[in-house]
N, C-alpha and C positions, 0 to 999 in steps of 0.2 A: 525243726522249723515248723511253725503252724501258720496256716494262712490267716490273714487278717479278716475278721468278720465285719462286714459293713452293715450298719444299722439303718442305712438309707432306705427309705421306703419309696423312692422315686419309681415312677411307672417303668415298665419294661421297655427296653429299647428294641426297635426293630433293626436287625443286623444289616449293615450296609457294607458293600465291598470297598467303597471308596473311602480311604482314611482321611480325606480332606473335607468330607462333608461335616455338617454341624454335629457337635457332640453334646448338645444341651440335654439329651435324653440319657446320657451315661451317668450313673451315680458317682460323681466326682466329689472328692473332699475339697475344702477351700484351698485355692492356690494350686490345685493339681491340674496338670496339662496332659492332653492326649498326644502321644508321639506317633502312634500307628494303630490302625484297626483294619480288620478284614473279616470276610466270611469264610469259615470252613464249611464245606458242603456235603460231608458224609457223617453218618452217625456210627456207632460202634458196630452195627450190623452191616455196614457199608451200603446203607440206603441213603438216597439223596435227602438231605435235611440241612437247611441253612442255620447257622448259629454264629454269633459274634465272638471275636477274640480281640481284646483291646489292650494295648500297651501304653501306660502313662509314665510320667517321670518318677512315680513312686511305687507302682505295682503292676503286675500282670493280671488282667481281669478277663473272666470268661462267663458267658451266659450259661447258667446251669441247664444242661440238656443231656440227651441220651449219649452223645459222643464223649462226654467228660466222665472220666472214671477216677475220681479222687480216692486216695488210700483212706483206709479207716482212720477216723480221728483227725483227718485233715480236711481242709477246704470248707471252712465254716460258711454256711449258706445264708444268703439274703433271700428276698422274695424271688429275684431273677438272676442275680449275679453271685459269683464267688471270686475271691481275689487272693493273690499271693504277693506280699510285700517284696520288693527287690532287695536282695542282699547278695553278698559274695558267694554264698553256698548254692545259689540257684544256677541251673543250666538248662538250655533248650537244645534238645537233640532231634535231628531231622534225618529221615531216610525214606526211600520209596522202593516199592516192589510191585511189578505187574500193573503199573498205572495207578497205584494208590499210594499217596504220601502219608507219612505218619510224623506227627510232631509230639514230642514227649517233654514234659517238665519234670526235672529231677532236682532233689536237694542232695546233700552229701551222702545220704544213706538209702534213699528210696525214690521210686517214681511217684510223683504227685498227681499227674493228670496226663491224659492222652487225647489228642485230636486227630481225626483222619480227614483226608481231602483228596480230590482229584487233582491231576497235575495242571489243570487250567488255572489254578490259583497258586501254582508253585512259586512264581516270581514274587508275589505279594508275601508269601510265607518267608521266603529268603530275605526279603526286605525287613520283615518284622524281626527275624532272628538276628540280623545284622544290627538293627537298632537296639534290640535287647542286650546284645553283648557290648555294644558301645556304651549303653546307659550304665551297665554294671561296672564297666571300666571307669566311667566318670565318677560313679559313687565310690569306687575303691581308691582312686588317685586324687579325687577332689578337683580335677581339671577336666574341662570339656574336651572330648576327642573329636578332632576335625574329620568330616566325612571324606572318604576317598572316592572321587568321581572317576578315577582312571579306568575302572572296569565296571561302569554303570551304563545302562541303556540311555542313549541321548534323548529318546522320546518319552519313555515312562519313568525314567530314573530308577528303575529296579536294578538291584545288584545282580550282576551276572555271575554264573558259576566261574570258578577260577580260570578254566581253559575254554570258555565258551566264546565263539566268534559272533554270535547273534543272540538277541533277546528272544527267549521262548514265547513271550507274550506278544511282543510287537511284530515279530517276524511273520509276515504274511506276503502273499503275492500281491503287491501293491498295484491297484488298478489305476494307474495314472491316465488322465484323459488323453486320447490319441491326438496327435498333431498331424496336420497335412504334410509337414516336412518329413514324416516317416516314409512317405512315398519316394523321397530322394534316395533312401537306402536301397531301393530296388536297383540302383545303378550297378551294384556288384554283379547282378544277374544279367544286366543289359550290356555290360562292358564287352563281353566276347563278340557282340553283334554291332559294335559301334560303327563299322564301315557301312553296314546295311542301314543303320539308323541315320547316318549322314546322308546316304543316298535318298532315303525316304524324306528327310527334311528338305533337300533340294527339290525333290519332286513336289512336295507340298508347296514350297515357295513358288515354283513355276506354274503349278496348276491354279493357285490362288491368283497369281498375276493374270493368267489367262481369263479367269472369270471376271476380272475387273475391266477387261477391254470393251465388252459390249456397251456399257453405259457411256463410256467415253466417245464411242462412235455415234451414239444417238445425237450428240450435239451438232455435228455437221449434217447429219441426216435430217434433223429438224430445221436448222437455220439455213442450210444451203440447198435443200431439195424440196421439203414439204411446204415450208412457209412461203418461199418464192413462187411455188406452183399455185398456192392458195391466192397469191396476189396477182396471178395472171401470167406468170412466166412459164416457159416450157421446162419440163424436167430434163436435167442432165443425166441421160440414161447410163453413160459410162461411169459418171461419178456415183450414181445410185448403186450400180452393180458392184463397183469396187467396195463401197461401204457395206453392202449386204454380204459380199464375199468375205469381208473382214469379220463380220458377225458370225458367219458359218464357220470360218476357220478357227476363230476363238472358241466357239462351242466345241468343235471336234478336238482341238488341242486340250481344252479343259477336261473333256471326257477321257481321252487317252492317258493324260498325265494323272488324273484322279484314279483311274483304274489301276495303273502301275503302282501308284503310291499306296492305295488301300491294300492291294495284294501283297506287296513287299512288307509293309508294316504289320499286316495280319500274320504273316509267316514268322516274323521276328517275335511278336508278342506271344504267339503259341509256344515258341521255344523258350522264351523267358518264363512263361507259366509252368511249362514242363520241368525246367531246371529248378524252379522254386519248389514245386511239389517234391521232386527227388531230393533236393537238399534238406527240406524239412523232414522227410521220412528218414533219410540217412541219419540226421541229427537225433531224431527220436530213438533210433536203434542204438545210438551210442550213449544215451542217458541211462542213469542207474535206476534201480527198481523203486527207490523212494519217490522219484518224480511221478511215476505211474501210479503209485499208491495214493497220491494226492490229487489225481486228475480223473475225470470221468471219460469213459471210452467214447461216448457219443460226442463229447466236446472236442476231443482230439480228432475224431473222424471228420467233424464239421470243419475244423481248422484246415486240415490237410486237403480236404475235398472242396467244400463250398467256398471257403475264403480264398484259396488260390484260384479257383474258377472266377470268382468276382474280380480279383486283381487282373486276371487274364483278359476279361471282357473290358475292363477299364483301359488297359494298355492297347488292346486291339481296336477299340471303337472310340471311347470317350477321350482318351489322351490325344488321339489323332484329331478328333473334332476340335478339342481345345486348342491345339497348336494351329489348326487351320483358322479357327475363329480369331486368335490373337493376331495372326498375320493379316487376315482380312480386315480387321478393325484398324490396325496400324497403317496398312497400305491405303485403305479407303480414307482415313483421316488425312493422310498426306495429300491425296488427290483432291479432296474437298478444299483443303487450305490453298492448294495451288490454283483452283478454279476461282474461289471467292472467299477470302479470309473471314469476312463478317458473317456470311451465311454459314460457314463452317463453325464459327464460334457459337451461333444459335443452335446448331445441330448438337453440340456437345453439352447443352444445358442439363439434360436428364442424367448424364454420366455420373456426377458426384452422388446423386440420390440413389442410383442403382448400386454403386460401390458401397455406400453406407448400409443399404439393405443386405447386401451379400455378407458384409462383415457382421451384421447383427444376427443373421440367421445361421451363419456357419458353425458357431460354437454349439448351438442347440442341435443342429443336425449331426455334428460330429459325435457328441456324447450320446445322442439318441440312437444313432446307428450302432454304436458299440454296445449299448444296452440291448438292442434288438439282436445282435450277434449272440450275446450271452443267453438271452431268453430262448433263442432258437436252439442254442446248445442244450438247453433243458429238454426241449422237445425231442431232439435226437437222443438224449440220454435215456428217455423213457423207452424209445425204440431199442436202443442198444442193450438195455436191461431186460426187456420183456421177450424179445424174439429169441435170444439164446436160451432164456430160461422158460420157454413156452411149456415144456413138460411139467415143470413145477407149478406154473400158473394153472394149467388144466387139472393137475393132480389135486390141487386144493380149491378148485372151482373159483378162481379169483379173476376170471375174465372181466367181470364187471368192474372190479376194483382197478385193474390195469387200464381199462377203458376210461374210467373216471380220472385216473392220473393223467392220461394222455389228453383228455378233454380239458382238464384244468390247465395243463401246460400250454396247450394250444390256445385256450381262451386268454391266458395271460399274454401270450405272444400277440394275439389280436389287439388287446388293450394297448400294449406298448406301441404297436404300429399305428393304431388310431390316433394316439396322442401326438406322434411325430407327424402324421399326415395333416393334422390340424395346422401345424406351423407351415408345412410345405405348401398346402393348398392355398394359404393366404399370400405366401411369398411370390409364387409364380405369376398369378394374375396381376399382382401389384406391379411387377416389372413390366408386364405387357401393357398395363395402363400408362405407365410412365413413358414408354416408347411411343405409344399412340399420341400422347400429349405432345411429345417432342416433334413428331411428324406434323401435327397440326400447327405448331408454332413455326416450323420451317415453311409450310405452305403459306401461312399468313405473311411472314417476312419476305418470302420469295415473290409473292404477288405484289407486295409494296415496292420491291426493287424493280420488278418488270414495269410497273406503272410509272416509275420515275426514270425509266430507260437506263438503269444501271446494269442490268443483265438482260440477256435475251431469253426467249421462251425455251430455246434449245438448252441453254445453261441450266435453267430451272428444271427441265425434264431430266437432264443427266443427274442433277443434284438429287432429285427425288428418287431416281433409280439407285444411286449410290447410298442414299440414306436408308432405303429399304434393305439393302445388304448390311449396312452398318448396324441398324437397330435389330435386324434379324439375328446377326451374329452375337450382338450384345445379349439378346434374350436367350440365345442358345448357351452362351457362357454362364448365364445365371442358373440355367437348368443343370449345367455340369457340376455346380456346387454340390448337388445331392449325391451324384455318383462318385464324386471325388472324396467326399466324406465317408461314403460306404467303403471305398477302396482303402482309405486311410485307416479306418477301424479294422478292416480285415488284415491289412499289412501289419498293424500293431500286434494283433493276435498271433500272426505268423512269426514275427520277430520275438515275441515273448518266448516262443519255443527255441528259436535259433540262438537267442541270447543266454539261454539257460546253460549253465556249466555243470557237467556231470560230477557227482560226488565220488565217482570212481574214475579218476583221470588216467589217461594213457601215460606211460613213462616217457620222458624226453629221449632217453637213450636206452631202449629196452634191451634186456639181456636175452639172447636167443636161447631157447630151451627146446631143441628138436626132439629130445627124449627125456623121460623122467624115470627115476627109480621109484618114487612114490613116498619118500619120507616127509612127513609133515611135523613141523615144530611150531608150537604156539608159545611165545615167550612173553608172559605177563600181559596178555592182551586185554583191552577194555573196549567197550562200545556203548554209545548212548544214542537213544532216539530223542533228539532235541536235548532236553535237560534230564531225561530219565535214563539212569544208568541201568543197562541190561546185562552186560558182561563186565565182571570186575576181576582184574589181576589173575586171569586164567592162564595156566601153563600146562602144556601137555606135549608129549613126544610120541609120535606114532611111527613105527618102523615100516619099511617097505613090505608089502604083502600082508600086513597085520590087519585083522578084522576087529574093529572097535564098536562096541554097542553103547549108544548114548541113552541113558535113562534118567528119569526125574519127573517131578510133577509138572503139569501144564504151567507154562510161564517161567520155567526154570532156566530157559535160555538155550535149549537144544537146537531148535530150528534157527535161531539167530546165529549160533556158532556155525552151523552148516552154511548159512548164507555168507558168513564171513570167509569161510574156507573157499567157497565158490567165487568169492570176490563180487558178490552182488552188492555188498556194502564194504567199505574200508574200515578197519579198526581205528579207534580214536586214541588208543594207547597200545604200546608194545608192537609186536610184529608177528606175522604168520610167515613161516619159511617153508619152501618145498625144496628138498635136496640142498638145504643150506642157503637158498636164495630167497630174499624177501619177495613175496608174490607181487608187490607193488612195483617191482623193477622189471616184471615180465609183461609183455604186451597182453592185454586182456584176452584177445581171441586165441593167442598161442597157448595161454595157460588153460583156458576152458576147453580147448581141444583135447586135453588129456583127462577131462573129468566126465564121467557118466552119471546121469541123474535119473533116479527112479522115484517118482513122487507118489503120494497117497492117492491123488486124483490125477491120473495120466491125461494129458491133453493130446488129442489127435486132430490133425488138420483135415479140412475137406480135401479129399483126393483118394487115391487107391491105397490098398494095404501096403504094396511095395514102396510107394512114395513115402508113406509114413515111417516105415522101417528104415529107409535110406535117408531120412531127413538130415541126420548129422553127417552123412557121407553120400552126397547126391551122385557121385560118380561110381558108386558101387555096382558091381555086376549082379545079374539076377541070381547067379550061383551063390554069391556072398550073402544076398538077402535071404535066400532059402536056408543057408547054413545058420544064419543068426536066428531065424524063426524056429528051426529045429532045436537049437540049443535052448531057446526060450519056451519050448513045448507049445509052440503056437502053430506049427506046420499043419497038424492034423485038422484043426478047426478051420484054418484058412482054406484048405482044399475042399471043405464042405460048403464054402460060400459059392454063390452062382458063378462067379468069374475068377475064383481063386485069388491069386495075388493081385489081379487087376480089378478086384471088386471095389466099388466106391464105398467109402464110409461117409456118413453125413457129417455135418458140422459138429465139432467136438467129439466125434466118434459115435454119433447117434446110430443105432442099429446094431451095436455090439454090446455084449454084457460087460460088466465091470472087470471081471476076470480076464476076458479076451482083450480088452483095452490095456490092461496091465501087462499082459504077456507081450503085446505088440510094443509097449514102451520098453520092456526088458530087452526085446530083440533090437530095438533102436539103440539102446545103450551098448549091447554086445557088439553091434556092427562096427562102432568106432574104436573098439578095443581100448578102452580107457585104462590108464594106470591108476587112477583114483576113482573110486565108486562111492556115490552118496545114495543112500536109500532112506527115504523119509516115510515111515509107516506104509511100506509097500504092500502089506497084506492085511491091513486093518479093516478094509471095507468089503471083504469077500467072504463067502461061506467056507465051511471047513474043507470040502472036497476041492474047491477051486484054490484054496490056500495051499493045499498039498501040491497041486500042479505048479503054482507060482513058486513055492519053496524049492521044488526041483529045479526050476529055471534059475532061481537065485543062486542055488548051489553051483550051477555052471558059471554063473556070472561073476562070483566072487573069487574064483580060482586065480591065484597069483596076483591079485590086485589089492592095493591098499583100500580097505572098505570101512566106511563109517555108516552105521545103521542106527536109525531111530525107531524105537518100537515101544508102544505102551504095554503090549502083551509081552512080559519079560520072558516067557517060555520060548519065544521065537529067537531069543538071543543066546541060547545055550551054546551054540557053536562059536560064539565070539571068543577071540583070544583074551580080550580084556573088556571089562565093563567100566564105563566112566559115569559115575553118578553125579548129577548136577543139581544145585539148589541155589536159587537167587543169583544166578549168573556166575556161580563159582563151582569148581570141582571139589566135592566133599569126600569122594571115595573112588579108588581105582583098583581093579584087580579082577581075577577070574571069578566065575559064578560061585564055585565052592568056597573059595577063600572069603568072599564077601558075605556069604551066608554064615560062615563060621564066626565072623566078627559080630554079627547081630547088630549092625549099624543101620545107616540110612537105606542101603539096598535091601537088607533083610526086612525092614519095616515095609518097604514098597512091595516086596515079593509076598510077604505074609498077608498084606491087605488085599492083594489081587487074589490070592488063594482063597481067602475067606469069602470074597465076593463071588468067585467061581463056584464055591460050594453052595452058597446061598442061591445062586441062579439055578444050579442043578437041582436043588431041593424044590424050588418053585416050579420048575419044569416037570419034575416027577409028580408033584401034587396036582398040577394041572392035567397031566396025562391020566392020573388015577381018578380024577373027578368024573362023575357020570355026566354024559352029554344029554342035555335037554333039547328036544325038538319041538318047536312051537307048532 
């Protein structure tokens, strides 16, 4: 089959990812229709380069570019495009490896063209492949094939992989706008304290009632004492003292009840806030590693710290004020209506306008405060990145760069706050203006009523006093809109964490495994990151006490396999069994208690040497800690530290060398006496002498344990019982070192490549040592 040569001299089309955009710039034949188009974004050298791929009802077209590799004699060229007529002999083959997808066009005998792309366009490629196959089937049968929407994304209509549960393109953390109703979800944390909350509500009710007594007593004080005295009558001292005593008693009662209410509800809100922080952190600890891989440390710290603190302040202060304001307004309105319904009706005139303003501003505040939270998370992200990495920052003299990053994030935070403050600064004075106008209307109407002898001066005075409270609380409620929306935005970000379901769930009825023999069986396991397949059909049986070395090129799936064995992720196909039991049936903590992990970059916590060694077994005695350190060849250097085992190590182990940190991590693994040991490049980042010390410690560590070791330096795996060679997520060779070398297969090629590199490095070092040294 030879590609059809297009004689069209139409101008080059600029590739566009959207297949539904205009196609007037594609060199189409009369009556030809475009079915799909996309951009492939890599060239043959795997460099970013956009180029178009177009499927029509007659042919597959590609813009001639560096990523297209047509076979000799095929792919007749136009100025910008080449095309292959659709016929039954064509096929499109798709696969991906290490984050790079490949699409190949084949006929019955050969490969005609190749395109490469990143997995960001994977869904569009799958859509094009599906339409390509459907079009070929239509041409073959002569009848149109109906599209199957049963496994298609509802949003972008892209065809999903056969066993996918979510669209790899559309699946994102959807940032739905926060709703004030999210605050009601805090009830689950308030429920344990419902008795105290009821008592607080009753105290609020009675204290509010006590504050409403004084204006009511001003009516008889004015009408029965002061105005008669002004008209020449004597003051009734008993009556006056009774009224003044009532005012004093109401003030004292309001003070006592207000104090008790505030103290009680503050205690409850602090406990609700503490429970919320604890629940959020506990849930974070139960989430799988993929969640943390998609989140920034500073953002999570901000949520657990600042957001819960903001909610706590809202519950302890503003929610209490809001409840008090609602009660005050309701009770004041009832009293006003009982005194004079017409004057009360005039008092309520500004209320609809204020309610309308609150509704208008609430949505802007709500979305604005959530944006502020996200922007502030970026500020804390810079801090969380820079402070732990300060050694690298200073080593590369990048202090100014990090300062610029922080300044930019802080400036953006300032801009977002300024924009929101514009809205808020107009809203609050407007509410105050409306309340002042309302008070002015009441004064005018009240004077008219007094002039017509419909109310007394005492009634008007009491009305004005009540109105002051009414409008004051109304103004306060309008201000609470701001803090309420802040709390709602914070609560949404907290519940985003609490609502996230771990991809490594706990079994409903876990199988108890108090002891393990250490046999590991992988039965046809597969694993995907989203739509990218990393492990495919891998089967392996590891006997108890056997040492297995995992080798292969970077990206072959070694670390992913180790993560699956540790159950940091769950397999998507097949099963991993330990002693014949699927690890998904064992409680996660029970299973991991039997696993010791030694990583390439050991992580030490801020604390003492002894605390770090005993991290996996906090109840360990000092004798057990020392025994583990001796076995890890760490005891001698620990004793040389100023305070021995009680010496403090800095954050992430600052102050210790890489080899010292590694030996402490080995001691940490030894102390828990695991049945399964995982070592991931445990000696790759240290010098030769330190490697010898670590290797001695590792020899002690692997005794009698099922061991899986990853190493790029193949010479370090000579003692392994078997070597497992991986490539593209599959096992390609298994056997001892000598047997694999004799086969001269994949392992032999890896070993010889390393040997040649080592010889070349040694030669370069020798030449450098022999070269004369020039002193300036």
